[in-house]
C-alpha positions as CSV (number, residue, x, y, z in Angstrom):
1,X,-6.9,23.1,43.0
2,X,-6.8,20.7,45.9
3,X,-3.4,19.8,45.1
4,X,-2.1,23.2,45.2
5,X,-3.9,23.6,48.5
6,X,-2.0,21.0,49.9
7,X,1.5,21.8,48.5
8,X,1.0,25.7,50.0
9,X,1.1,23.8,53.4
10,X,4.6,22.1,52.4
11,X,6.9,25.5,53.2
12,X,5.0,25.8,56.3
13,X,5.9,22.2,57.7
14,X,9.7,22.5,56.4
15,X,9.7,26.0,58.3
16,X,8.5,25.1,61.2
17,X,10.6,21.8,61.6
18,X,13.2,23.9,60.8
19,X,12.4,26.6,63.2
20,X,11.2,23.6,66.1
21,X,14.8,23.7,67.8
22,X,14.6,27.2,68.4
23,X,11.2,27.6,70.6
24,X,13.1,27.6,74.0
25,X,10.1,27.3,76.1
26,X,7.0,25.4,76.5
27,X,5.1,28.7,76.3
28,X,5.9,29.3,72.8
29,X,4.7,26.1,71.5
30,X,1.6,26.7,73.7
31,X,1.4,30.1,71.7
32,X,1.7,28.1,68.2
33,X,-0.8,25.5,69.1
34,X,-3.1,28.1,70.2
35,X,-2.5,30.3,67.2
36,X,-3.1,27.2,65.0
37,X,-6.4,26.6,66.9
38,X,-7.6,30.1,66.4
39,X,-7.1,30.2,63.0
40,X,-8.6,26.7,62.4
41,X,-11.4,27.7,64.3
42,X,-11.8,31.0,62.2
43,X,-12.0,28.7,59.0
44,X,-14.1,26.0,60.4
45,X,-16.7,25.3,63.0
46,X,-15.2,23.0,65.2
47,X,-16.3,20.1,67.5
48,X,-15.6,18.7,71.2
49,X,-12.8,16.9,70.0
50,X,-11.0,19.3,68.1
51,X,-11.0,18.2,65.1
52,X,-12.7,20.0,62.1
53,X,-15.9,19.0,61.3
54,X,-18.4,19.3,58.1
55,X,-21.1,21.2,59.4
56,X,-20.3,24.4,57.4
57,X,-19.2,22.6,54.2
58,X,-22.3,20.9,54.3
59,X,-24.7,24.1,55.1
60,X,-22.8,25.7,52.2
61,X,-23.4,22.7,49.8
62,X,-27.2,22.6,51.0
63,X,-27.8,26.2,50.0
64,X,-25.8,25.7,46.9
65,X,-28.2,23.0,45.9
66,X,-31.1,25.1,46.7
67,X,-29.4,28.3,44.5
68,X,-28.8,26.0,41.6
69,X,-32.5,24.9,41.6
70,X,-33.2,28.4,41.3
71,X,-31.1,28.8,38.0
72,X,-27.6,29.2,38.8
73,X,-24.8,26.7,38.3
74,X,-23.9,25.1,41.3
75,X,-20.4,24.8,40.5
76,X,-20.0,28.6,40.5
77,X,-21.1,28.4,44.0
78,X,-18.5,25.5,44.7
79,X,-16.0,27.5,43.3
80,X,-16.8,30.4,45.5
81,X,-16.9,28.2,48.6
82,X,-13.5,27.0,48.0
83,X,-12.2,30.6,47.1
84,X,-13.6,31.9,50.6
85,X,-11.5,28.7,52.5
86,X,-8.3,29.3,50.2
87,X,-8.7,32.8,51.2
88,X,-8.8,31.9,55.0
89,X,-6.3,29.6,54.8
90,X,-3.3,31.9,53.3
91,X,-4.9,34.6,55.7
92,X,-3.4,31.7,58.2
93,X,-0.2,31.1,56.3
94,X,0.9,34.8,56.9
95,X,0.3,34.5,60.4
96,X,2.4,31.5,60.9
97,X,5.3,32.9,59.1
98,X,4.8,35.9,61.3
99,X,5.0,33.9,64.2
100,X,7.9,31.4,62.5
101,X,9.6,34.9,62.5
102,X,9.3,35.6,65.8
103,X,10.6,32.4,67.4
104,X,13.8,32.9,65.1
105,X,14.5,36.2,67.2
106,X,14.0,33.8,70.7
107,X,17.5,34.0,72.6
108,X,19.2,35.9,75.5
109,X,19.4,39.3,73.0
110,X,15.7,38.8,72.7
111,X,14.8,38.0,76.4
112,X,17.4,41.0,77.6
113,X,15.3,43.5,75.7
114,X,12.1,42.4,77.2
115,X,13.3,42.5,80.4
116,X,14.4,45.8,79.8
117,X,11.2,46.9,78.2
118,X,9.4,45.5,81.4
119,X,11.5,47.7,83.7
120,X,13.3,44.4,85.4
121,X,16.8,45.2,84.4
122,X,18.7,48.4,83.8
123,X,19.4,49.3,80.3
124,X,23.4,48.4,79.7
125,X,26.0,50.2,78.2
126,X,27.8,49.4,74.8
127,X,29.9,47.0,76.2
128,X,27.1,45.0,78.0
129,X,25.4,45.0,74.7
130,X,28.3,44.1,72.5
131,X,28.7,41.0,75.1
132,X,25.0,40.2,74.2
133,X,25.6,39.9,70.6
134,X,28.1,37.8,71.4
135,X,26.5,35.4,73.7
136,X,22.9,35.4,71.2
137,X,25.9,34.4,68.4
138,X,26.6,31.2,70.7
139,X,23.4,30.6,71.2
140,X,22.4,30.8,67.5
141,X,25.4,28.3,66.6
142,X,24.3,26.0,69.4
143,X,20.5,25.8,68.3
144,X,21.9,25.1,64.5
145,X,24.1,22.6,65.6
146,X,22.2,20.9,68.0
147,X,22.1,17.6,66.6
148,X,26.0,17.5,66.0
149,X,26.7,18.7,69.5
150,X,24.7,16.0,71.1
151,X,22.9,18.2,73.4
152,X,19.6,16.8,73.3
153,X,19.7,14.3,76.2
154,X,17.0,12.2,74.9
155,X,18.1,11.6,71.1
156,X,20.5,8.7,72.2
157,X,19.2,5.7,74.1
158,X,21.1,4.4,77.0
159,X,22.3,1.6,74.8
160,X,24.2,3.8,72.3
161,X,25.4,5.7,75.0
162,X,27.1,2.5,76.5
163,X,28.0,1.2,73.1
164,X,30.1,4.5,72.5
165,X,31.6,4.1,75.9
166,X,32.8,0.7,75.4
167,X,34.6,1.7,71.9
168,X,35.5,4.8,73.4
169,X,38.0,2.4,75.5
170,X,38.6,0.2,72.8
171,X,39.6,2.3,70.1
172,X,40.4,6.3,71.7
173,X,38.6,8.5,69.5
174,X,37.8,12.4,69.8
175,X,34.1,13.5,69.4
176,X,35.4,17.5,69.6
177,X,32.4,19.9,69.8
178,X,32.0,21.7,66.2
179,X,31.1,25.1,67.9
180,X,33.4,27.0,70.6
181,X,32.5,27.9,74.0
182,X,32.9,31.3,75.3
183,X,35.0,32.6,78.1
184,X,33.7,35.9,79.3
185,X,35.9,37.8,81.4
186,X,35.9,41.7,82.9
187,X,35.8,44.0,85.7
188,X,33.5,43.3,88.8
189,X,29.8,44.6,88.6
190,X,29.7,44.3,84.7
191,X,26.9,42.0,84.6
192,X,29.0,38.9,83.5
193,X,26.6,36.5,85.8
194,X,23.6,38.3,84.9
195,X,24.4,37.6,81.2
196,X,25.3,33.8,81.4
197,X,22.4,33.5,83.3
198,X,20.3,35.0,80.8
199,X,21.8,32.7,78.2
200,X,21.2,29.8,80.1
201,X,17.8,30.2,81.5
202,X,17.0,30.5,77.4
203,X,18.3,27.3,76.6
204,X,15.7,24.0,75.9
205,X,15.1,22.3,79.1
206,X,15.8,18.7,77.1
207,X,19.5,19.8,76.3
208,X,22.3,18.2,78.4
209,X,23.8,21.6,80.2
210,X,24.8,22.4,84.0
211,X,25.1,25.6,85.5
212,X,27.9,26.0,88.4
213,X,29.7,27.9,90.5
214,X,33.6,27.1,89.5
215,X,33.9,26.5,93.3
216,X,31.2,24.1,93.5
217,X,32.4,22.3,90.2
218,X,35.9,21.8,91.5
219,X,34.4,20.5,94.6
220,X,32.4,17.9,93.0
221,X,35.7,17.2,91.0
222,X,37.8,16.1,93.9
223,X,34.8,14.1,95.4
224,X,34.6,12.0,92.4
225,X,37.9,11.6,92.1
226,X,38.4,10.1,95.9
227,X,35.4,8.0,94.6
228,X,37.6,6.4,91.4
229,X,40.7,6.4,93.7
230,X,42.7,3.4,92.6
231,X,41.7,3.8,88.9
232,X,44.3,4.1,86.4
233,X,43.3,7.0,85.2
234,X,40.4,8.9,87.3
235,X,40.3,12.4,85.9
236,X,39.6,10.5,82.3
237,X,36.7,9.0,84.4
238,X,35.3,11.8,85.8
239,X,35.2,13.8,82.9
240,X,32.9,10.9,81.1
241,X,30.7,11.1,83.9
242,X,30.8,14.8,83.6
243,X,30.0,15.1,79.8
244,X,27.6,12.4,79.8
245,X,25.5,14.9,82.4
246,X,26.3,18.0,80.8
247,X,27.8,18.7,77.0
248,X,27.1,22.6,77.9
249,X,28.9,23.5,80.7
250,X,28.3,27.0,82.5
251,X,30.8,28.0,85.0
252,X,30.8,31.1,86.9
253,X,33.5,33.0,88.5
254,X,36.3,31.1,87.3
255,X,39.3,31.6,89.1
256,X,42.1,29.5,89.8
257,X,44.5,30.4,93.2
258,X,44.4,26.3,94.3
259,X,48.1,24.4,93.3
260,X,45.5,21.1,93.4
261,X,43.3,22.8,91.0
262,X,45.8,24.0,88.6
263,X,47.5,20.8,88.4
264,X,44.5,19.0,87.5
265,X,42.2,21.2,85.2
266,X,44.9,20.9,82.1
267,X,44.2,17.2,81.8
268,X,40.5,17.5,83.1
269,X,39.7,20.0,80.4
270,X,41.7,17.9,77.9
271,X,39.5,15.1,78.3
272,X,36.3,17.0,78.6
273,X,36.8,18.9,75.6
274,X,37.8,15.7,73.4
275,X,34.3,14.2,74.9
276,X,32.4,17.3,73.1
277,X,31.9,19.5,76.2
278,X,31.3,23.0,75.1
279,X,32.1,25.5,77.8
280,X,30.5,29.0,78.8
281,X,32.9,30.6,81.7
282,X,32.8,33.8,83.3
283,X,36.1,35.7,85.1
284,X,37.4,38.5,86.3
285,X,40.7,37.5,84.7
286,X,42.1,37.3,80.9
287,X,42.8,33.9,80.4
288,X,46.8,34.5,80.2
289,X,46.2,35.9,83.7
290,X,45.0,32.8,85.4
291,X,46.7,31.3,87.9
292,X,49.5,34.4,87.5
293,X,52.3,33.7,90.0
294,X,50.8,30.6,91.2
295,X,53.2,27.8,92.1
296,X,54.4,25.6,89.2
297,X,52.2,27.6,86.9
298,X,54.7,26.1,84.0
299,X,52.6,23.2,84.7
300,X,49.3,24.9,84.2
301,X,50.2,27.2,81.0
302,X,49.0,24.4,78.2
303,X,45.4,24.3,80.3
304,X,45.4,28.4,79.2
305,X,46.5,27.1,75.5
306,X,43.9,25.0,75.6
307,X,41.0,27.4,77.0
308,X,41.9,30.2,73.9
309,X,41.8,27.0,71.3
310,X,37.9,26.0,72.6
311,X,36.6,29.0,73.8
312,X,36.3,32.6,72.1
313,X,37.6,34.9,75.0
314,X,35.7,38.3,74.9
315,X,36.3,41.2,77.2
316,X,33.4,43.1,78.8
317,X,35.3,46.3,78.7
318,X,32.7,48.4,80.9
319,X,34.1,50.7,83.5
320,X,30.6,50.8,85.8
321,X,29.8,48.6,88.6
322,X,26.3,47.9,88.6
323,X,26.1,46.5,91.7
324,X,27.3,49.3,93.7
325,X,24.2,51.5,91.8
326,X,21.8,49.5,94.6
327,X,20.0,51.7,97.0
328,X,22.8,50.7,99.8
329,X,21.4,50.6,103.3
330,X,23.6,49.9,106.8
331,X,20.9,47.5,108.3
332,X,23.0,44.4,108.1
333,X,26.8,45.4,107.9
334,X,27.7,47.5,111.1
335,X,31.1,49.2,111.4
336,X,33.0,49.8,114.5
337,X,30.7,47.9,117.2
338,X,34.1,46.3,119.4
339,X,31.1,44.3,121.4
340,X,30.1,40.9,120.6
341,X,27.3,41.3,122.8
342,X,25.8,43.6,120.0
343,X,25.7,41.6,117.3
344,X,24.6,38.6,119.4
345,X,21.7,40.7,120.1
346,X,21.2,41.3,116.4
347,X,21.4,37.4,116.1
348,X,18.5,36.8,119.0
349,X,16.1,39.0,117.0
350,X,16.3,37.1,113.5
351,X,16.2,33.9,115.8
352,X,13.0,34.9,117.2
353,X,11.5,32.5,119.8
354,X,13.7,29.5,118.9
355,X,16.7,28.3,121.0
356,X,19.8,28.7,119.3
357,X,22.1,26.1,120.0
358,X,25.8,24.6,118.7
359,X,25.1,22.3,115.8
360,X,27.0,20.1,113.3
361,X,26.5,20.4,109.4
362,X,27.8,17.7,107.4
363,X,29.8,18.5,103.8
364,X,31.6,16.7,101.1
365,X,33.2,13.5,101.6
366,X,31.9,13.0,105.4
367,X,33.3,16.0,107.1
368,X,31.6,18.0,109.7
369,X,31.7,21.4,110.4
370,X,30.7,22.8,114.2
371,X,28.2,25.4,114.2
372,X,28.9,27.8,117.3
373,X,25.1,28.7,117.7
374,X,22.2,28.0,115.0
375,X,18.8,28.0,114.8
376,X,15.8,29.2,112.3
377,X,17.9,29.0,109.5
378,X,20.3,31.4,111.1
379,X,24.0,30.6,112.2
380,X,26.7,32.4,114.3
381,X,30.2,32.3,113.9
382,X,33.0,34.8,115.3
383,X,35.2,35.4,112.8
384,X,38.2,33.4,113.9
385,X,36.3,30.3,114.2
386,X,34.7,30.4,110.2
387,X,38.2,32.5,108.6
388,X,41.1,31.6,111.0
389,X,40.6,27.8,110.6
390,X,41.5,25.6,107.8
391,X,38.2,26.1,106.0
392,X,37.3,26.1,102.5
393,X,34.4,26.1,100.2
394,X,33.2,22.6,100.6
395,X,32.7,24.0,104.3
396,X,30.8,27.3,103.0
397,X,28.7,25.6,100.7
398,X,27.5,22.7,103.5
399,X,27.1,26.0,105.7
400,X,24.9,27.6,103.3
401,X,22.6,24.6,102.5
402,X,21.5,24.5,106.1
403,X,21.5,28.1,106.6
404,X,20.4,31.2,105.0
405,X,21.7,33.8,107.2
406,X,25.2,34.4,108.8
407,X,25.7,36.3,111.6
408,X,29.8,37.0,111.4
409,X,31.4,38.8,114.3
410,X,34.5,41.4,114.2
411,X,35.6,41.0,110.7
412,X,39.1,42.2,110.6
413,X,40.8,44.9,108.5
414,X,43.1,42.4,106.3
415,X,46.9,42.9,105.6
416,X,50.1,40.8,105.0
417,X,49.5,39.3,108.7
418,X,46.2,37.5,107.8
419,X,45.9,37.2,104.3
420,X,45.0,33.8,104.8
421,X,42.2,34.9,106.5
422,X,41.2,37.2,103.5
423,X,41.4,34.4,101.3
424,X,38.8,32.5,103.2
425,X,36.8,35.5,104.1
426,X,36.8,36.0,99.7
427,X,35.7,32.3,99.1
428,X,32.9,32.8,101.8
429,X,31.5,35.9,100.1
430,X,31.7,34.2,96.7
431,X,29.6,31.1,98.3
432,X,27.0,33.0,100.3
433,X,26.4,35.5,96.9
434,X,26.3,32.4,94.8
435,X,23.4,30.6,97.3
436,X,21.8,34.2,97.8
437,X,22.5,34.0,101.5
438,X,22.3,36.7,103.7
439,X,25.2,38.2,106.1
440,X,24.9,40.0,109.1
441,X,28.1,41.2,110.4
442,X,30.4,43.5,112.3
443,X,33.6,45.2,110.8
444,X,36.6,47.1,111.4
445,X,35.9,49.2,108.6
446,X,33.5,49.1,105.4
447,X,34.3,46.9,102.6
448,X,36.6,49.1,101.2
449,X,38.7,49.6,104.1
450,X,38.8,46.1,105.0
451,X,41.0,45.8,101.7
452,X,42.6,48.9,101.4
453,X,46.1,47.3,102.5
454,X,45.6,44.4,99.8
455,X,47.4,45.4,96.5
456,X,48.5,43.8,93.7
457,X,51.8,43.8,92.4
458,X,51.2,46.6,89.5
459,X,49.5,48.8,92.6
460,X,52.5,48.2,94.6
461,X,55.2,49.6,91.8
462,X,52.9,52.5,91.1
463,X,53.1,53.3,95.1
464,X,56.2,52.4,95.8
465,X,58.8,50.5,93.8
466,X,60.3,48.6,96.6
467,X,57.4,47.1,98.1
468,X,56.7,45.6,94.9
469,X,58.5,42.1,95.7
470,X,57.0,39.6,98.1
471,X,58.6,40.2,101.8
472,X,58.6,41.1,105.1
473,X,58.7,44.7,104.5
474,X,55.6,45.0,102.6
475,X,53.9,44.6,106.4
476,X,56.0,47.3,107.4
477,X,54.4,49.5,104.7
478,X,50.7,48.5,105.8
479,X,50.8,46.2,102.3
480,X,50.1,42.7,101.2
481,X,51.1,42.2,98.0
482,X,49.5,39.6,96.5
483,X,47.7,39.3,92.8
484,X,45.3,36.9,93.2
485,X,43.8,38.5,96.4
486,X,44.4,42.0,94.6
487,X,41.7,41.0,92.0
488,X,40.0,39.1,94.0
489,X,39.0,42.1,96.8
490,X,37.4,44.2,93.9
491,X,34.8,41.2,93.2
492,X,34.3,40.8,97.4
493,X,33.8,44.6,98.0
494,X,31.3,45.3,95.3
495,X,29.7,41.9,96.4
496,X,29.4,43.5,99.8
497,X,27.6,46.5,99.0
498,X,24.9,44.5,96.9
499,X,24.8,41.9,99.6
500,X,24.0,45.1,101.8
501,X,21.4,46.7,99.6
502,X,17.7,46.9,100.0
503,X,17.3,45.0,96.4
504,X,19.1,42.0,97.6
505,X,17.9,41.9,101.3
506,X,14.3,42.1,100.2
507,X,14.8,39.4,97.1
508,X,16.5,37.4,100.2
509,X,13.5,37.8,102.3
510,X,11.3,36.6,99.2
511,X,13.0,33.4,98.0
512,X,13.4,32.5,101.7
513,X,9.7,32.7,102.4
514,X,8.7,31.0,99.1
515,X,10.5,28.1,101.0
516,X,8.7,27.9,103.8
517,X,5.2,26.3,104.6
518,X,2.2,28.6,104.3
519,X,1.4,28.3,107.9
520,X,5.0,30.0,108.4
521,X,5.2,32.3,105.9
522,X,3.3,35.0,107.8
523,X,5.6,34.6,110.9
524,X,8.9,34.6,108.5
525,X,7.8,37.8,106.8
526,X,6.6,39.6,110.3
527,X,10.1,38.8,111.8
528,X,13.0,39.4,108.7
529,X,10.9,42.5,107.3
530,X,13.6,44.8,105.9
531,X,13.9,48.3,106.9
532,X,14.3,50.6,104.2
C-alpha cells in the first residue's frame, strides 16, 4: 500500500518537472505552492514550521486502540484511516493535474484572452488572432527548446562562457539556434508592437532576452563599433557581446533607410545567427522590400536571404488602424497657429513656476545637444532647430531621456524641397512614441495634410506616370516621390493621431506622475491634467 502510494507521486513529479519552465511568472509559482499547502492542510494538521505533524495520526490510532478494546479489529480501523488519507491524496492529485494543464496553456495567447476579458484590450480581427497563434507557436517552441537555445542566463557559469569564447577563437564553430525567429510585417496601427510586447512580457525573467527599438539597437551597435575600433573584425566582437547578453533579440520597427546600417547588417546578423541569436522583429515592410531603392542595395540583398532563412515571415493582413480608434482630441496639436508666441505661452503653462532656460543634453559617443529652452521635464524647439539641422536618432533619444514633453513650433507641410527634414521628423516621432513622450506642436496642417505630397513610386505612377521618376519635375507637381518616406509617412500619421488622443495623454500623465517623488505628484497632476 505504502509503495503504491509513493509511486502515485511519480507522474506528478515528472509532469511538474517538465512544466516548470513553462511557469512564466512568480505569481504562477506562488499559486502552485499555495495550492500544495492548502491541499496538505486539508489532509493533515500542520505545525507552525509548515511540515505535517503527527497529531492527526496519533489521535486516530489512539481512538482505534480504544475501539479495538470494544471488540473491533485494529487492522480494520487502520485500513479505514489509510483509505481516507488516500482519498484526500487522490483528490490532491486531480487538483495538481488541473493546475498543470492551466500552466501548460501559459503564453501570449492566454494573456491576450485574459486582457480581452478584463477590458484592457479591444478584441482583434481575424488577422490579429492568426498572428497571435503564430506567436504562441514560437513561444511554445522556445519553452520546449530553452536548454538547446541556451536561453537561461544562469545555466552556464562564467568559466564555461569564457571557455566557449576561447574555443570559438581557436576553432571557429557555429551554434545556430534550432528555433527560427519571427518577422512580423504589415500596415500601420495593426498591433505589431502590442503583440510583440505581449509575447516578450510572457517570457521567463531568467532568459537572456532584450526588447529594443531598431533605431536604438543600431545606435548601440555603432557606439560599440567605435569602442572596438582597431580590432581586426569589430563586428564579430560586437555580435559576441550582444549574443552574450541576449540570445532572444526583439527589435521593434525594423527599417533600413541609412546606407551605413545597410552595409553592416548582413555581416552583423551573420555573426549573431551563428552565435545562436533568435530574432523577433516587427516592420511595416516585407523582407523583400527592405531598403528598396537604397544606395548599393545589391550589398544588402544577402541580408534579406539570411533573414528569410532564420525567421518565419508573417504578414498581419489587417486593414484596421487601431490607433485611429482612440478618442482623438486637439489638446496638444494646433493647426494654423503662425505666431510663435502661442506655443511659447502653452509651453510656459506646462513649465509652471519653474524658470525655462537653455540647457545641454548629452547623447551617445560624447555628443551634446543644445536645447533652446527647458524646465520641469519640458523642452521647447523651433522646428528648424530640431529637424533642419544634421541631427539623428541618437540626439532624439538623448532628448527623450532628459525631457518627457517636447514643444515643437511651426511644423511645415513636407514636399520635395524639405524631404530631409521630413525624414528627421519621422525619426523624431518614432523615438518619442517609443519613449511614451508627449508632443505639443503647432503645424501648417493636420498629420494627414503634412504628408499628402509624399508618395511612393507606385502611388505616383497611379496619379501621373511621368512623375514616377525622381527629378525636379516632381516638385512642380507638388509631389515628393520617395519609397521609404512614402511608407514611413503612414506610420507617422497614425502615431501623431494616437499621441494626441485622450488615452495616450492620460497614460503619459500617469507614467510621469509615478516617476515623481510623492511630494511632487499632486503638484504635477494639478499642472498637467488632461482636458477632455
